[in-house]
mmCIF file as gemmi writes it, N, C-alpha and C atoms, coordinates in Angstrom:
data_model
loop_
_atom_site.group_PDB
_atom_site.id
_atom_site.type_symbol
_atom_site.label_atom_id
_atom_site.label_alt_id
_atom_site.label_comp_id
_atom_site.label_asym_id
_atom_site.label_entity_id
_atom_site.label_seq_id
_atom_site.pdbx_PDB_ins_code
_atom_site.Cartn_x
_atom_site.Cartn_y
_atom_site.Cartn_z
_atom_site.occupancy
_atom_site.B_iso_or_equiv
_atom_site.pdbx_formal_charge
_atom_site.auth_seq_id
_atom_site.auth_asym_id
_atom_site.pdbx_PDB_model_num
ATOM 1 N N . UNK Axp A 1 ? 128.066 75.891 132.689 1 0 ? 1 A 1
ATOM 2 C CA . UNK Axp A 1 ? 128.522 75.831 131.312 1 0 ? 1 A 1
ATOM 3 C C . UNK Axp A 1 ? 127.916 74.602 130.656 1 0 ? 1 A 1
ATOM 4 N N . UNK Axp A 2 ? 127.526 74.729 129.413 1 0 ? 2 A 1
ATOM 5 C CA . UNK Axp A 2 ? 126.932 73.619 128.692 1 0 ? 2 A 1
ATOM 6 C C . UNK Axp A 2 ? 128.012 72.705 128.151 1 0 ? 2 A 1
ATOM 7 N N . UNK Axp A 3 ? 127.72 71.438 128.216 1 0 ? 3 A 1
ATOM 8 C CA . UNK Axp A 3 ? 128.664 70.447 127.715 1 0 ? 3 A 1
ATOM 9 C C . UNK Axp A 3 ? 128.525 70.33 126.201 1 0 ? 3 A 1
ATOM 10 N N . UNK Axp A 4 ? 129.652 70.368 125.499 1 0 ? 4 A 1
ATOM 11 C CA . UNK Axp A 4 ? 129.623 70.219 124.054 1 0 ? 4 A 1
ATOM 12 C C . UNK Axp A 4 ? 129.978 68.789 123.691 1 0 ? 4 A 1
ATOM 13 N N . UNK Axp A 5 ? 129.336 68.283 122.683 1 0 ? 5 A 1
ATOM 14 C CA . UNK Axp A 5 ? 129.542 66.905 122.257 1 0 ? 5 A 1
ATOM 15 C C . UNK Axp A 5 ? 130.595 66.916 121.161 1 0 ? 5 A 1
ATOM 16 N N . UNK Axp A 6 ? 131.531 66.016 121.262 1 0 ? 6 A 1
ATOM 17 C CA . UNK Axp A 6 ? 132.615 65.964 120.291 1 0 ? 6 A 1
ATOM 18 C C . UNK Axp A 6 ? 132.151 65.234 119.034 1 0 ? 6 A 1
ATOM 19 N N . UNK Axp A 7 ? 132.644 65.705 117.886 1 0 ? 7 A 1
ATOM 20 C CA . UNK Axp A 7 ? 132.313 65.074 116.62 1 0 ? 7 A 1
ATOM 21 C C . UNK Axp A 7 ? 133.232 63.89 116.339 1 0 ? 7 A 1
ATOM 22 N N . UNK Axp A 8 ? 134.202 63.651 117.206 1 0 ? 8 A 1
ATOM 23 C CA . UNK Axp A 8 ? 135.102 62.525 117.016 1 0 ? 8 A 1
ATOM 24 C C . UNK Axp A 8 ? 136.43 62.909 116.39 1 0 ? 8 A 1
ATOM 25 N N . UNK Axp A 9 ? 136.5 64.048 115.752 1 0 ? 9 A 1
ATOM 26 C CA . UNK Axp A 9 ? 137.75 64.465 115.118 1 0 ? 9 A 1
ATOM 27 C C . UNK Axp A 9 ? 138.313 65.726 115.763 1 0 ? 9 A 1
ATOM 28 N N . UNK Axp A 10 ? 137.949 65.956 117.009 1 0 ? 10 A 1
ATOM 29 C CA . UNK Axp A 10 ? 138.49 67.088 117.742 1 0 ? 10 A 1
ATOM 30 C C . UNK Axp A 10 ? 137.602 68.329 117.692 1 0 ? 10 A 1
ATOM 31 N N . UNK Axp A 11 ? 136.635 68.35 116.763 1 0 ? 11 A 1
ATOM 32 C CA . UNK Axp A 11 ? 135.723 69.5 116.694 1 0 ? 11 A 1
ATOM 33 C C . UNK Axp A 11 ? 134.602 69.313 117.703 1 0 ? 11 A 1
ATOM 34 N N . UNK Axp A 12 ? 134.039 70.402 118.161 1 0 ? 12 A 1
ATOM 35 C CA . UNK Axp A 12 ? 132.902 70.329 119.071 1 0 ? 12 A 1
ATOM 36 C C . UNK Axp A 12 ? 131.641 70.723 118.325 1 0 ? 12 A 1
ATOM 37 N N . UNK Axp A 13 ? 130.582 69.962 118.519 1 0 ? 13 A 1
ATOM 38 C CA . UNK Axp A 13 ? 129.296 70.291 117.918 1 0 ? 13 A 1
ATOM 39 C C . UNK Axp A 13 ? 128.601 71.326 118.79 1 0 ? 13 A 1
ATOM 40 N N . UNK Axp A 14 ? 127.897 72.291 118.202 1 0 ? 14 A 1
ATOM 41 C CA . UNK Axp A 14 ? 127.242 73.339 119.003 1 0 ? 14 A 1
ATOM 42 C C . UNK Axp A 14 ? 126.045 72.776 119.769 1 0 ? 14 A 1
ATOM 43 N N . UNK Axp A 15 ? 125.817 73.356 120.933 1 0 ? 15 A 1
ATOM 44 C CA . UNK Axp A 15 ? 124.639 72.99 121.713 1 0 ? 15 A 1
ATOM 45 C C . UNK Axp A 15 ? 123.457 73.816 121.226 1 0 ? 15 A 1
ATOM 46 N N . UNK Axp A 16 ? 122.27 73.512 121.737 1 0 ? 16 A 1
ATOM 47 C CA . UNK Axp A 16 ? 121.07 74.239 121.337 1 0 ? 16 A 1
ATOM 48 C C . UNK Axp A 16 ? 121.19 75.727 121.682 1 0 ? 16 A 1
ATOM 49 N N . UNK Axp A 17 ? 121.761 76.026 122.844 1 0 ? 17 A 1
ATOM 50 C CA . UNK Axp A 17 ? 121.913 77.418 123.262 1 0 ? 17 A 1
ATOM 51 C C . UNK Axp A 17 ? 122.862 78.165 122.316 1 0 ? 17 A 1
ATOM 52 N N . UNK Axp A 18 ? 123.932 77.508 121.897 1 0 ? 18 A 1
ATOM 53 C CA . UNK Axp A 18 ? 124.871 78.141 120.968 1 0 ? 18 A 1
ATOM 54 C C . UNK Axp A 18 ? 124.18 78.491 119.656 1 0 ? 18 A 1
ATOM 55 N N . UNK Axp A 19 ? 123.355 77.576 119.162 1 0 ? 19 A 1
ATOM 56 C CA . UNK Axp A 19 ? 122.646 77.812 117.902 1 0 ? 19 A 1
ATOM 57 C C . UNK Axp A 19 ? 121.667 78.96 118.062 1 0 ? 19 A 1
ATOM 58 N N . UNK Axp A 20 ? 120.94 78.997 119.182 1 0 ? 20 A 1
ATOM 59 C CA . UNK Axp A 20 ? 119.985 80.077 119.431 1 0 ? 20 A 1
ATOM 60 C C . UNK Axp A 20 ? 120.705 81.413 119.477 1 0 ? 20 A 1
ATOM 61 N N . UNK Axp A 21 ? 121.814 81.486 120.184 1 0 ? 21 A 1
ATOM 62 C CA . UNK Axp A 21 ? 122.581 82.732 120.268 1 0 ? 21 A 1
ATOM 63 C C . UNK Axp A 21 ? 123.129 83.121 118.895 1 0 ? 21 A 1
ATOM 64 N N . UNK Axp A 22 ? 123.476 82.143 118.096 1 0 ? 22 A 1
ATOM 65 C CA . UNK Axp A 22 ? 123.982 82.419 116.755 1 0 ? 22 A 1
ATOM 66 C C . UNK Axp A 22 ? 122.897 83.093 115.919 1 0 ? 22 A 1
ATOM 67 N N . UNK Axp A 23 ? 121.637 82.6 116.002 1 0 ? 23 A 1
ATOM 68 C CA . UNK Axp A 23 ? 120.555 83.209 115.241 1 0 ? 23 A 1
ATOM 69 C C . UNK Axp A 23 ? 120.256 84.615 115.745 1 0 ? 23 A 1
ATOM 70 N N . UNK Axp A 24 ? 120.356 84.815 117.035 1 0 ? 24 A 1
ATOM 71 C CA . UNK Axp A 24 ? 120.162 86.162 117.568 1 0 ? 24 A 1
ATOM 72 C C . UNK Axp A 24 ? 121.22 87.102 117.025 1 0 ? 24 A 1
ATOM 73 N N . UNK Axp A 25 ? 122.438 86.612 116.898 1 0 ? 25 A 1
ATOM 74 C CA . UNK Axp A 25 ? 123.522 87.414 116.338 1 0 ? 25 A 1
ATOM 75 C C . UNK Axp A 25 ? 123.248 87.764 114.888 1 0 ? 25 A 1
ATOM 76 N N . UNK Axp A 26 ? 122.679 86.83 114.136 1 0 ? 26 A 1
ATOM 77 C CA . UNK Axp A 26 ? 122.347 87.102 112.734 1 0 ? 26 A 1
ATOM 78 C C . UNK Axp A 26 ? 121.316 88.21 112.641 1 0 ? 26 A 1
ATOM 79 N N . UNK Axp A 27 ? 120.335 88.183 113.553 1 0 ? 27 A 1
ATOM 80 C CA . UNK Axp A 27 ? 119.295 89.206 113.532 1 0 ? 27 A 1
ATOM 81 C C . UNK Axp A 27 ? 119.896 90.577 113.799 1 0 ? 27 A 1
ATOM 82 N N . UNK Axp A 28 ? 120.829 90.661 114.752 1 0 ? 28 A 1
ATOM 83 C CA . UNK Axp A 28 ? 121.433 91.963 115.043 1 0 ? 28 A 1
ATOM 84 C C . UNK Axp A 28 ? 122.307 92.419 113.88 1 0 ? 28 A 1
ATOM 85 N N . UNK Axp A 29 ? 122.96 91.48 113.181 1 0 ? 29 A 1
ATOM 86 C CA . UNK Axp A 29 ? 123.764 91.851 112.018 1 0 ? 29 A 1
ATOM 87 C C . UNK Axp A 29 ? 122.88 92.37 110.893 1 0 ? 29 A 1
ATOM 88 N N . UNK Axp A 30 ? 121.685 91.794 110.768 1 0 ? 30 A 1
ATOM 89 C CA . UNK Axp A 30 ? 120.756 92.276 109.752 1 0 ? 30 A 1
ATOM 90 C C . UNK Axp A 30 ? 120.361 93.718 110.043 1 0 ? 30 A 1
ATOM 91 N N . UNK Axp A 31 ? 120.171 94.047 111.319 1 0 ? 31 A 1
ATOM 92 C CA . UNK Axp A 31 ? 119.804 95.404 111.693 1 0 ? 31 A 1
ATOM 93 C C . UNK Axp A 31 ? 120.941 96.377 111.359 1 0 ? 31 A 1
ATOM 94 N N . UNK Axp A 32 ? 122.191 95.938 111.55 1 0 ? 32 A 1
ATOM 95 C CA . UNK Axp A 32 ? 123.326 96.794 111.24 1 0 ? 32 A 1
ATOM 96 C C . UNK Axp A 32 ? 123.421 97.061 109.748 1 0 ? 32 A 1
ATOM 97 N N . UNK Axp A 33 ? 122.989 96.123 108.917 1 0 ? 33 A 1
ATOM 98 C CA . UNK Axp A 33 ? 123.112 96.248 107.474 1 0 ? 33 A 1
ATOM 99 C C . UNK Axp A 33 ? 121.868 96.853 106.833 1 0 ? 33 A 1
ATOM 100 N N . UNK Axp A 34 ? 120.947 97.355 107.621 1 0 ? 34 A 1
ATOM 101 C CA . UNK Axp A 34 ? 119.69 97.826 107.056 1 0 ? 34 A 1
ATOM 102 C C . UNK Axp A 34 ? 119.834 99.111 106.243 1 0 ? 34 A 1
ATOM 103 N N . UNK Axp A 35 ? 120.976 99.791 106.328 1 0 ? 35 A 1
ATOM 104 C CA . UNK Axp A 35 ? 121.146 101.012 105.555 1 0 ? 35 A 1
ATOM 105 C C . UNK Axp A 35 ? 121.862 100.764 104.227 1 0 ? 35 A 1
ATOM 106 N N . UNK Axp A 36 ? 121.865 99.528 103.774 1 0 ? 36 A 1
ATOM 107 C CA . UNK Axp A 36 ? 122.485 99.206 102.496 1 0 ? 36 A 1
ATOM 108 C C . UNK Axp A 36 ? 121.664 99.807 101.355 1 0 ? 36 A 1
ATOM 109 N N . UNK Axp A 37 ? 122.327 100.117 100.269 1 0 ? 37 A 1
ATOM 110 C CA . UNK Axp A 37 ? 121.65 100.717 99.112 1 0 ? 37 A 1
ATOM 111 C C . UNK Axp A 37 ? 120.715 99.706 98.461 1 0 ? 37 A 1
ATOM 112 N N . UNK Axp A 38 ? 119.586 100.177 98.019 1 0 ? 38 A 1
ATOM 113 C CA . UNK Axp A 38 ? 118.623 99.328 97.334 1 0 ? 38 A 1
ATOM 114 C C . UNK Axp A 38 ? 118.544 99.762 95.88 1 0 ? 38 A 1
ATOM 115 N N . UNK Axp A 39 ? 118.57 98.818 94.973 1 0 ? 39 A 1
ATOM 116 C CA . UNK Axp A 39 ? 118.456 99.111 93.555 1 0 ? 39 A 1
ATOM 117 C C . UNK Axp A 39 ? 117.189 98.475 93.028 1 0 ? 39 A 1
ATOM 118 N N . UNK Axp A 40 ? 116.039 99.087 93.347 1 0 ? 40 A 1
ATOM 119 C CA . UNK Axp A 40 ? 114.753 98.531 92.954 1 0 ? 40 A 1
ATOM 120 C C . UNK Axp A 40 ? 114.455 98.903 91.514 1 0 ? 40 A 1
ATOM 121 N N . UNK Axp A 41 ? 114.052 97.928 90.735 1 0 ? 41 A 1
ATOM 122 C CA . UNK Axp A 41 ? 113.665 98.161 89.354 1 0 ? 41 A 1
ATOM 123 C C . UNK Axp A 41 ? 112.183 97.849 89.231 1 0 ? 41 A 1
ATOM 124 N N . UNK Axp A 42 ? 111.394 98.855 88.826 1 0 ? 42 A 1
ATOM 125 C CA . UNK Axp A 42 ? 109.959 98.681 88.676 1 0 ? 42 A 1
ATOM 126 C C . UNK Axp A 42 ? 109.689 97.684 87.568 1 0 ? 42 A 1
ATOM 127 N N . UNK Axp A 43 ? 108.829 96.715 87.824 1 0 ? 43 A 1
ATOM 128 C CA . UNK Axp A 43 ? 108.609 95.629 86.879 1 0 ? 43 A 1
ATOM 129 C C . UNK Axp A 43 ? 107.382 95.828 85.991 1 0 ? 43 A 1
ATOM 130 N N . UNK Axp A 44 ? 106.547 96.791 86.321 1 0 ? 44 A 1
ATOM 131 C CA . UNK Axp A 44 ? 105.368 97.063 85.497 1 0 ? 44 A 1
ATOM 132 C C . UNK Axp A 44 ? 105.407 98.517 85.053 1 0 ? 44 A 1
ATOM 133 N N . UNK Axp A 45 ? 104.74 98.81 83.983 1 0 ? 45 A 1
ATOM 134 C CA . UNK Axp A 45 ? 104.689 100.186 83.498 1 0 ? 45 A 1
ATOM 135 C C . UNK Axp A 45 ? 103.319 100.779 83.818 1 0 ? 45 A 1
ATOM 136 N N . UNK Axp A 46 ? 103.25 102.085 83.737 1 0 ? 46 A 1
ATOM 137 C CA . UNK Axp A 46 ? 101.981 102.763 83.971 1 0 ? 46 A 1
ATOM 138 C C . UNK Axp A 46 ? 101.039 102.449 82.814 1 0 ? 46 A 1
ATOM 139 N N . UNK Axp A 47 ? 99.734 102.482 83.049 1 0 ? 47 A 1
ATOM 140 C CA . UNK Axp A 47 ? 98.799 102.203 81.962 1 0 ? 47 A 1
ATOM 141 C C . UNK Axp A 47 ? 98.943 103.219 80.83 1 0 ? 47 A 1
ATOM 142 N N . UNK Axp A 48 ? 98.648 102.778 79.632 1 0 ? 48 A 1
ATOM 143 C CA . UNK Axp A 48 ? 98.787 103.652 78.462 1 0 ? 48 A 1
ATOM 144 C C . UNK Axp A 48 ? 97.493 104.415 78.168 1 0 ? 48 A 1
ATOM 145 N N . UNK Axp A 49 ? 96.564 104.386 79.098 1 0 ? 49 A 1
ATOM 146 C CA . UNK Axp A 49 ? 95.312 105.124 78.947 1 0 ? 49 A 1
ATOM 147 C C . UNK Axp A 49 ? 95.12 106.002 80.175 1 0 ? 49 A 1
ATOM 148 N N . UNK Axp A 50 ? 94.356 107.055 80.012 1 0 ? 50 A 1
ATOM 149 C CA . UNK Axp A 50 ? 94.109 107.953 81.141 1 0 ? 50 A 1
ATOM 150 C C . UNK Axp A 50 ? 92.825 107.551 81.857 1 0 ? 50 A 1
ATOM 151 N N . UNK Axp A 51 ? 92.646 108.096 83.037 1 0 ? 51 A 1
ATOM 152 C CA . UNK Axp A 51 ? 91.412 107.837 83.776 1 0 ? 51 A 1
ATOM 153 C C . UNK Axp A 51 ? 90.208 108.397 83.026 1 0 ? 51 A 1
ATOM 154 N N . UNK Axp A 52 ? 90.444 109.504 82.33 1 0 ? 52 A 1
ATOM 155 C CA . UNK Axp A 52 ? 89.372 110.121 81.55 1 0 ? 52 A 1
ATOM 156 C C . UNK Axp A 52 ? 88.918 109.186 80.43 1 0 ? 52 A 1
ATOM 157 N N . UNK Axp A 53 ? 89.888 108.539 79.739 1 0 ? 53 A 1
ATOM 158 C CA . UNK Axp A 53 ? 89.543 107.568 78.694 1 0 ? 53 A 1
ATOM 159 C C . UNK Axp A 53 ? 88.745 106.412 79.268 1 0 ? 53 A 1
ATOM 160 N N . UNK Axp A 54 ? 89.151 105.95 80.454 1 0 ? 54 A 1
ATOM 161 C CA . UNK Axp A 54 ? 88.444 104.84 81.076 1 0 ? 54 A 1
ATOM 162 C C . UNK Axp A 54 ? 87.008 105.236 81.427 1 0 ? 54 A 1
ATOM 163 N N . UNK Axp A 55 ? 86.849 106.435 81.971 1 0 ? 55 A 1
ATOM 164 C CA . UNK Axp A 55 ? 85.497 106.9 82.317 1 0 ? 55 A 1
ATOM 165 C C . UNK Axp A 55 ? 84.616 107.011 81.075 1 0 ? 55 A 1
ATOM 166 N N . UNK Axp A 56 ? 85.199 107.505 79.99 1 0 ? 56 A 1
ATOM 167 C CA . UNK Axp A 56 ? 84.438 107.631 78.74 1 0 ? 56 A 1
ATOM 168 C C . UNK Axp A 56 ? 84.017 106.261 78.214 1 0 ? 56 A 1
ATOM 169 N N . UNK Axp A 57 ? 84.919 105.286 78.304 1 0 ? 57 A 1
ATOM 170 C CA . UNK Axp A 57 ? 84.604 103.934 77.843 1 0 ? 57 A 1
ATOM 171 C C . UNK Axp A 57 ? 83.491 103.321 78.686 1 0 ? 57 A 1
ATOM 172 N N . UNK Axp A 58 ? 83.537 103.512 79.988 1 0 ? 58 A 1
ATOM 173 C CA . UNK Axp A 58 ? 82.503 102.97 80.878 1 0 ? 58 A 1
ATOM 174 C C . UNK Axp A 58 ? 81.154 103.643 80.587 1 0 ? 58 A 1
ATOM 175 N N . UNK Axp A 59 ? 81.167 104.947 80.38 1 0 ? 59 A 1
ATOM 176 C CA . UNK Axp A 59 ? 79.918 105.64 80.047 1 0 ? 59 A 1
ATOM 177 C C . UNK Axp A 59 ? 79.345 105.15 78.726 1 0 ? 59 A 1
ATOM 178 N N . UNK Axp A 60 ? 80.214 104.903 77.771 1 0 ? 60 A 1
ATOM 179 C CA . UNK Axp A 60 ? 79.765 104.402 76.466 1 0 ? 60 A 1
ATOM 180 C C . UNK Axp A 60 ? 79.084 103.033 76.627 1 0 ? 60 A 1
ATOM 181 N N . UNK Axp A 61 ? 79.646 102.174 77.481 1 0 ? 61 A 1
ATOM 182 C CA . UNK Axp A 61 ? 79.043 100.855 77.717 1 0 ? 61 A 1
ATOM 183 C C . UNK Axp A 61 ? 77.701 101.022 78.413 1 0 ? 61 A 1
ATOM 184 N N . UNK Axp A 62 ? 77.611 101.933 79.379 1 0 ? 62 A 1
ATOM 185 C CA . UNK Axp A 62 ? 76.35 102.154 80.087 1 0 ? 62 A 1
ATOM 186 C C . UNK Axp A 62 ? 75.281 102.748 79.175 1 0 ? 62 A 1
ATOM 187 N N . UNK Axp A 63 ? 75.716 103.417 78.102 1 0 ? 63 A 1
ATOM 188 C CA . UNK Axp A 63 ? 74.774 103.987 77.131 1 0 ? 63 A 1
ATOM 189 C C . UNK Axp A 63 ? 74.402 103.008 76.035 1 0 ? 63 A 1
ATOM 190 N N . UNK Axp A 64 ? 74.877 101.754 76.128 1 0 ? 64 A 1
ATOM 191 C CA . UNK Axp A 64 ? 74.425 100.73 75.201 1 0 ? 64 A 1
ATOM 192 C C . UNK Axp A 64 ? 75.469 100.167 74.262 1 0 ? 64 A 1
ATOM 193 N N . UNK Axp A 65 ? 76.649 100.699 74.244 1 0 ? 65 A 1
ATOM 194 C CA . UNK Axp A 65 ? 77.702 100.184 73.363 1 0 ? 65 A 1
ATOM 195 C C . UNK Axp A 65 ? 78.265 98.881 73.941 1 0 ? 65 A 1
ATOM 196 N N . UNK Axp A 66 ? 78.87 98.075 73.098 1 0 ? 66 A 1
ATOM 197 C CA . UNK Axp A 66 ? 79.466 96.83 73.605 1 0 ? 66 A 1
ATOM 198 C C . UNK Axp A 66 ? 80.808 97.139 74.283 1 0 ? 66 A 1
ATOM 199 N N . UNK Axp A 67 ? 81.212 96.268 75.172 1 0 ? 67 A 1
ATOM 200 C CA . UNK Axp A 67 ? 82.482 96.43 75.887 1 0 ? 67 A 1
ATOM 201 C C . UNK Axp A 67 ? 83.645 96.421 74.902 1 0 ? 67 A 1
ATOM 202 N N . UNK Axp A 68 ? 83.578 95.524 73.929 1 0 ? 68 A 1
ATOM 203 C CA . UNK Axp A 68 ? 84.655 95.41 72.942 1 0 ? 68 A 1
ATOM 204 C C . UNK Axp A 68 ? 84.8 96.699 72.125 1 0 ? 68 A 1
ATOM 205 N N . UNK Axp A 69 ? 83.664 97.246 71.678 1 0 ? 69 A 1
ATOM 206 C CA . UNK Axp A 69 ? 83.701 98.467 70.868 1 0 ? 69 A 1
ATOM 207 C C . UNK Axp A 69 ? 84.229 99.653 71.679 1 0 ? 69 A 1
ATOM 208 N N . UNK Axp A 70 ? 83.766 99.774 72.918 1 0 ? 70 A 1
ATOM 209 C CA . UNK Axp A 70 ? 84.21 100.89 73.757 1 0 ? 70 A 1
ATOM 210 C C . UNK Axp A 70 ? 85.697 100.778 74.084 1 0 ? 70 A 1
ATOM 211 N N . UNK Axp A 71 ? 86.166 99.555 74.324 1 0 ? 71 A 1
ATOM 212 C CA . UNK Axp A 71 ? 87.585 99.391 74.66 1 0 ? 71 A 1
ATOM 213 C C . UNK Axp A 71 ? 88.479 99.718 73.462 1 0 ? 71 A 1
ATOM 214 N N . UNK Axp A 72 ? 88.03 99.36 72.269 1 0 ? 72 A 1
ATOM 215 C CA . UNK Axp A 72 ? 88.812 99.677 71.069 1 0 ? 72 A 1
ATOM 216 C C . UNK Axp A 72 ? 88.777 101.177 70.766 1 0 ? 72 A 1
ATOM 217 N N . UNK Axp A 73 ? 87.631 101.793 70.971 1 0 ? 73 A 1
ATOM 218 C CA . UNK Axp A 73 ? 87.481 103.217 70.661 1 0 ? 73 A 1
ATOM 219 C C . UNK Axp A 73 ? 88.366 104.09 71.554 1 0 ? 73 A 1
ATOM 220 N N . UNK Axp A 74 ? 88.43 103.745 72.845 1 0 ? 74 A 1
ATOM 221 C CA . UNK Axp A 74 ? 89.178 104.575 73.803 1 0 ? 74 A 1
ATOM 222 C C . UNK Axp A 74 ? 90.527 103.971 74.2 1 0 ? 74 A 1
ATOM 223 N N . UNK Axp A 75 ? 90.904 102.861 73.553 1 0 ? 75 A 1
ATOM 224 C CA . UNK Axp A 75 ? 92.186 102.177 73.783 1 0 ? 75 A 1
ATOM 225 C C . UNK Axp A 75 ? 92.389 101.867 75.272 1 0 ? 75 A 1
ATOM 226 N N . UNK Axp A 76 ? 91.387 101.201 75.828 1 0 ? 76 A 1
ATOM 227 C CA . UNK Axp A 76 ? 91.418 100.728 77.209 1 0 ? 76 A 1
ATOM 228 C C . UNK Axp A 76 ? 91.227 99.219 77.157 1 0 ? 76 A 1
ATOM 229 N N . UNK Axp A 77 ? 91.963 98.43 77.949 1 0 ? 77 A 1
ATOM 230 C CA . UNK Axp A 77 ? 91.784 96.98 77.914 1 0 ? 77 A 1
ATOM 231 C C . UNK Axp A 77 ? 90.34 96.561 78.206 1 0 ? 77 A 1
ATOM 232 N N . UNK Axp A 78 ? 89.896 95.543 77.484 1 0 ? 78 A 1
ATOM 233 C CA . UNK Axp A 78 ? 88.506 95.073 77.662 1 0 ? 78 A 1
ATOM 234 C C . UNK Axp A 78 ? 88.226 94.688 79.106 1 0 ? 78 A 1
ATOM 235 N N . UNK Axp A 79 ? 89.144 94.011 79.734 1 0 ? 79 A 1
ATOM 236 C CA . UNK Axp A 79 ? 88.922 93.544 81.112 1 0 ? 79 A 1
ATOM 237 C C . UNK Axp A 79 ? 88.737 94.718 82.051 1 0 ? 79 A 1
ATOM 238 N N . UNK Axp A 80 ? 89.438 95.805 81.806 1 0 ? 80 A 1
ATOM 239 C CA . UNK Axp A 80 ? 89.293 96.993 82.641 1 0 ? 80 A 1
ATOM 240 C C . UNK Axp A 80 ? 87.914 97.617 82.457 1 0 ? 80 A 1
ATOM 241 N N . UNK Axp A 81 ? 87.469 97.71 81.221 1 0 ? 81 A 1
ATOM 242 C CA . UNK Axp A 81 ? 86.135 98.257 80.949 1 0 ? 81 A 1
ATOM 243 C C . UNK Axp A 81 ? 85.074 97.344 81.576 1 0 ? 81 A 1
ATOM 244 N N . UNK Axp A 82 ? 85.255 96.038 81.437 1 0 ? 82 A 1
ATOM 245 C CA . UNK Axp A 82 ? 84.301 95.089 82.016 1 0 ? 82 A 1
ATOM 246 C C . UNK Axp A 82 ? 84.256 95.231 83.539 1 0 ? 82 A 1
ATOM 247 N N . UNK Axp A 83 ? 85.415 95.396 84.152 1 0 ? 83 A 1
ATOM 248 C CA . UNK Axp A 83 ? 85.495 95.486 85.604 1 0 ? 83 A 1
ATOM 249 C C . UNK Axp A 83 ? 84.813 96.753 86.115 1 0 ? 83 A 1
ATOM 250 N N . UNK Axp A 84 ? 84.936 97.865 85.415 1 0 ? 84 A 1
ATOM 251 C CA . UNK Axp A 84 ? 84.408 99.131 85.892 1 0 ? 84 A 1
ATOM 252 C C . UNK Axp A 84 ? 82.994 99.433 85.414 1 0 ? 84 A 1
ATOM 253 N N . UNK Axp A 85 ? 82.485 98.668 84.464 1 0 ? 85 A 1
ATOM 254 C CA . UNK Axp A 85 ? 81.135 98.975 83.978 1 0 ? 85 A 1
ATOM 255 C C . UNK Axp A 85 ? 80.085 98.148 84.684 1 0 ? 85 A 1
C-alpha cells in the first residue's frame, strides 16, 4: 500500500498512483458519455455561385478578360477566379 502524506489538517494528499488512476477513470467516464447529443451549428454558408459560373469566369480570364471583370460578370469572388485561372 502506498503511504499518503498528510496535509496537516487531517486530509491526505493523493499519491502519484492515485492521480494516475484518477485520470484513467476520467477517460473511462468520457467513453461512457460519448453518446451525448451534439448540437453542431454550421459556421459558414455555401458559396453563392455555382461551379458552372466559376468555370465560365475562369474561361473568360483564359480568353483574355481581366480577373476583376470576369468575377463581376459571373458574381464569383476575385480570389477564387485568381486561384483557379
